[in-house]
N, C-alpha and C positions, 0 to 999 in steps of 0.2 A: 538414573539421572534425576537430580533434585533441582528445584528452582527457588531462588531467593528473591526477596523484594529489593528494589533499588534503594529503599530507605532503611533496610536492615532492622526493622522493628516487628517482624512477624516470623513465624517458623517456616522453614523450607517445606515445599510440597512437591508432589509428583506432577507429571505432565497433565494428566486428566484434571486434577484439581486446579492447577494453574489456568487451564483453558476454561473451565467452568466458572471460576471466580472472575476472570477478566482482569480486575484490579485487585491488588493485594489489600488485605484488611487495613494496613497502615497508610493506604493511599498511594503506595509505590507501584512500580511495574515489575513483573516477573522477568528474571533473567537466568540463564543456565549457570550453574555453579562451575561448570567447566565446558570446554569445547572439544569435541572429538577431532582427532587428526584423520583426515580423509585421504591422505596421500597414498594409502594402500589400495584405493578403489580400483578395480579392474575395468577401467573405462572402455577398453576395446571389446569387452565381453558384455557390456550393457546394451540392450537392444532397443530401449524406448525411454522417453522422458519419465514416464511413470515409474519405471524400474530404477532409474537413477534417483528419483525422488525418494523411493523406499530406502535405497542404500545410504543416502545422505541423512535421512531423518531417523532411521532406526535407532541409532545410539541415543537420541534425545528421548526416546520412549522406552529405553531399557528399564525393565522392572515395572512398567506401567501396564494396566489392563488393556490399553489400546494397542499395544505392540502386536498382538495376534491379529488385529484388524487392519494394520497399517498398509499392507500391500494392497488390499481391496480398496481402502480409502484413497490411495494414490491413483489407482486405475480409474476410480469413479470421479475424482476431482480433476485430473489432468488429462482430459480426453480431447484436447484441441491442439493445433500446431503451435510451436514456439520457434519461429524462424529467426536466424541470425543472418542478416542480409548484407552483402557488400554495399558500401555507401559512398566512400571517398577514399583517397589515398591513405592506406593503413587504417582506415576506419570502417567499422561495421555498425549496423543498427540492430538492436535487439527488440524485435516486435512483440510486445506483450499484450496485444489488443485483439487476439483472435478467439478469445473466450466468449461466453454468452452475452456479456454486456459491453464488449469491445473496449475493455480497459484492463490494466494489469491487476486491478483489485480482484478479478475473478479467481486468480490463483489462490490467494489467501482465504477469500470468502467461501469458496467451494470446499476447500480442505477443512476449514473450521466447521462448516455445516455438517459435513460427513462425520467429523469427530464428535460433535455435540449430539447428533441424533443417536449415535451408538452408545454414548455415555448415558444419555437419558433413558434409552431403552433398557439398559442394564440396571439402572437405578429405579426405574418406574417413577420418574419425576417430571414436572412441568417446568418450563423456563421462559422468562421474558428477556429479550435482548433489546438493549438500547444502543443505537448507533447514530452518531453525528456525522454528517457528510458535507464536504465542500464541493462535491460534484459526483465523483465516480464511486466512492465507497458505498453509498446508500444503494445505488442501483445494483452493484455486484452482490451486496449482502441480501437485498430483497430477492434477487433472482436465485441465489444459492439456497435460501431458506424457505422460499415459497412452497407451500404444501407439506413442509416437514412436520411430522407429528410431534406433539408435546412442546412445541416452540411457538411463541408469539414474538413478533418483531415490531419495534417502534423506531421509525427512521425520522431523524430531525434534519431539515435542510434550511439554509438561510434564505429568506425572502429576497427575490430579485438578484441572487448571486450565483445561480447555476444556469447553465444554458437550457434552452427550451427542450432539447432532446435529452439532456441529463435529467431534467425534472420529470419528463415523461417516464423515464426508466425507474425513477424513484416511486412513482405514484400509480403505476398501472397494474398492481398485483391483486389487491383486495385479499379476502380470506384472512390468513394469519399475519398479513403484513399491513401495518398502519403507518401512514405517512403524515408528517407534521411540518407545515411551513412556519418557520419561526421568524418573528419580527426582530431581526438582529443579524449578527455576523456568524460565521462558522465558529469563531471563538466562543460566542454566546451559546451555541448549540453544544459545543464540547464541554463548556462549564456546566450546563444543565445536566448532562450525562454524569459528570463527576459528582455533582451535588446529590443527584438521585442515589448514587452508590453510597455516598457518605451518610445518607439518611437511613440509619440502621433498620428502623422499623419498616420503612417502605421497601428497602432492599430485601429483607427477609420475607416479607409478606408476598412479594411478587417473584422471588427467586431470580434476582436480576443478574445479568451478565452482559458483556460487551462484545461487539464484533468490530470495533475500531482497531487500528493498528496498535493500540495499547494491549490487545489480547495476544498472548503468546502464540495461539493457534493461527494467527494471521501472519506473524513474522517468520516462523520456522519454515513454512513452505516457500516464502519469498526468497529465502536464502538459496534455495535449490537452483533457481535460474541464473544466479551469479556463478555458482559452481559450474553449471552447464555451459554458459556462454564463455566464461574465461578459459575453460578447459578446451573448448572447440577452437578458440582463437589461438591459444598457446600451442595446441597440437598442429594447427595449420601453418603458423608463422614462426614458432619457436620464440615468441615474445610474450611478455606479460602485459596485457592492455591496461590502460587507465579506464576506469568505468565512470562515465559522466551521467549523473542521475538528476532528473527534475525532482525538486524536493519541496514539500510543504510541511506535513506533520512529521517527516523524517523517518517514518517507519521503513520505507523502501531502502533508504540509505543505511539504516541500522541493520537490515537484513544483509546488505552487501558487506558490512563490516563483520558480521557473524560468519559469512562465507569466507572472508579473508582470514579470520581467526582459525577456521578449520583447515586452512592450507590451500584454498583456491588460488590459482596462479594470477593474482591481481597485482598490478604494479602500484596503483594509487586509486583512491576514490575521490571524485570531485563532485560537489553539489552545485547545481544550477537552481537558483531561486529567482522569483520574480521581484517585484518592488517591495515585498515584505522581507526586509533586510536584517531580521533579528540575528541570524547566524553569522552573516557577513560582518555586522557591526560587533558581534561578540569576539570574533577572531581578531578584529582590529583593536578593540579597546581592552579586551580581557575581562570585561564585565558583562554578564548575561542579564538581559532585561527583556522579558516578554512584553508584548504591547498589543494594542488593537490592530486588527488586520486591515490591509489596504486592498480594495477591489481592483483586480487586473484582468487582462485577457486570459491569462492562465489561471482560471478561477479555482481549480482543484488544489492549487498551491497557495491560496490566499489564507495563510496561517501566520498569525503574529506571535503565538506562544506554542511552539511545537511540542507535543506531549512526549515524543520519543527522545528528546534531548536528555531526559533522565537516564535513558539506557546508554546514550553516548557518553554522558558524564561518568557512568560506571566503568566504561572501557577506558576513558581518557580523563582522569580526575583532575588534572591541572591544565591550565591554559597552554602551557608549553607542550604537553602531550597532545592536546587537541590540535594545536597548530602543526605539529609534526605529522599528524595523521590525516588531517582534513583540510581541504581547500574548498572555498565557496565563493561564487560570484553572483551578483545581482544583475538581472536582465530586465530592461524596461519594456513597456508595451511597444514603443517605437521599434526597438531592436527585435522584438518578437515578430512584428509585421515584416520588417526588413528581411529577416532570416527565412520566413516562409516563402517570400517572393524570390529571393536569391536561389534557394534550393530548387524550387519548382522550375525556374528558368534554366538552371544549369543541368538538371537531370530528369525533370518531370516527376520527381518524388514529392509527395505531399505530406507535410508535417502538421500535426496538431499544435496549438499554441504552447503546450507543455513541453513536447519534444523539441520545439523550436528553441526553448531556453537552453537545453542541453547542447544543441548544435551550435548555438551562438557562443557558448563557453568553449566548445571545441575549436571553433574557427578563430576565436580571439586568443586562446591560450594553449591549444594543443594541436595546431595545424601541422600535418605531416608526421604526427606521433602515433604510436600504436594506441588505438582507442576504440571503445564501444560506447555509443550513445544509447541511452535507454528510452525507447518509445513507449509511453505509458498509456496512450489512448488513440483510437482511430480518429482521423481528422473529420470523418462524417458526423461525429458528435458535436462538432463546432463549426457547422457549415455557415453560420451567420458571420463568423470571423474570417474563415478560410476562403470561402468561395469568392467574395469580392476581391480578395488579394490576388488570387491566381487566375481570375477571369473565366472560371469554368465550374461545373458542378463536381462534387465529390461523390463517387459511387458509394451507396449505402450497403454495408455488408448484410447478408441475409439475416443473421441473428439479430441485428439492430432493427432492420425493417419489420420483423415480426413484432417487436415490442412497441413500435411506433403506432401500430394499428389498434392497440388496446385502449380501453377506457381509463381515464385518469381520475383518481379520487384522493383527496387529502384534506386535512383540517388546518386552519390558520390559527396560531396561538401566539401569545406574548412569550418572552424568554423566562418563563417560570416553570421549573421542572414538575411542579405539582399538577400543572394542567395536563400533563401526559396521563395522569391516573384519575382524572375527574369523571 
């Protein structure tokens, strides 16, 4: 399998090289040149999530040195539960928050860390990873890479725009993990990472790579849980579900489209965004315009210029194609609060603000239809928002409680990428 840039101005590379580069030399994002058809998978004979991950991902590593390590990587990365829980009439919730940092980013981050460590060991090289985070990515990457040999990580997060518990997860590691509080928005953090990559001298001197969802190694494993969840739903009810995804940088949604391209039994993919309406406005107007992000309760989705739209444009190059494949709705902070309260009163189920955007879209547009809402983070990470709404405390999962006891360390800087290397 070979991977090309979304901008088509650089040569195709194998999986290992795409993962290590992060961003293609022409500034584009790596995409598979083709998608394998997984209809032949013997689902009834697969005994674990890690085994399914290997079967789904093996074609993407065909001919690559990592293929021989892939089964071990999947076992190492995916060692936590992936529940698909009954939620409402014809609806289920895919709980992706049972990993070490209680967020869906653990899937991609742990897989990427395992891949990179093996590649570096074989090459005898050192690597510096830059990662911008709007909340959960940085914590997942820090946890996945902490203590990994030959790898240093620099995590950038926007000042005052992540929850207290998210910030603790970003800054509690020390060692090979450095955290930077940036005086700006997530988009500023993301811009700093891209500028560092485009500074050729700096990039080569520090052997830079990325662990954001622009990295192929993050997206490939995320496609697995869409194959997994849609197949379970289809096997149980004989219906293809609509997948409703809380969306910010659109990496998670892109992974769902890749799963669909492989033949996963998905009826439709719907995006729930917060008041950052870039995608919604694009579908309405036909003109795509990135913009400054707006701060909301669903902070991990506060993205005004989603990087992975490049990958979606490669799949759906015209507005007509995009409209036929993609639906998106914006959910206000008021609607997020309302949804958290409604769901808790009705069932006792507690939603984080991000998952609440997906449930709001389901209630408003897919009530009574076959659907899976994607739950991207544990509500205990957002206790300052959730607990006053439901009138009780949210139990903290053990893996999150362990991180909250650690010492926090970070450096405050302006939005200038050169300060990361001063």
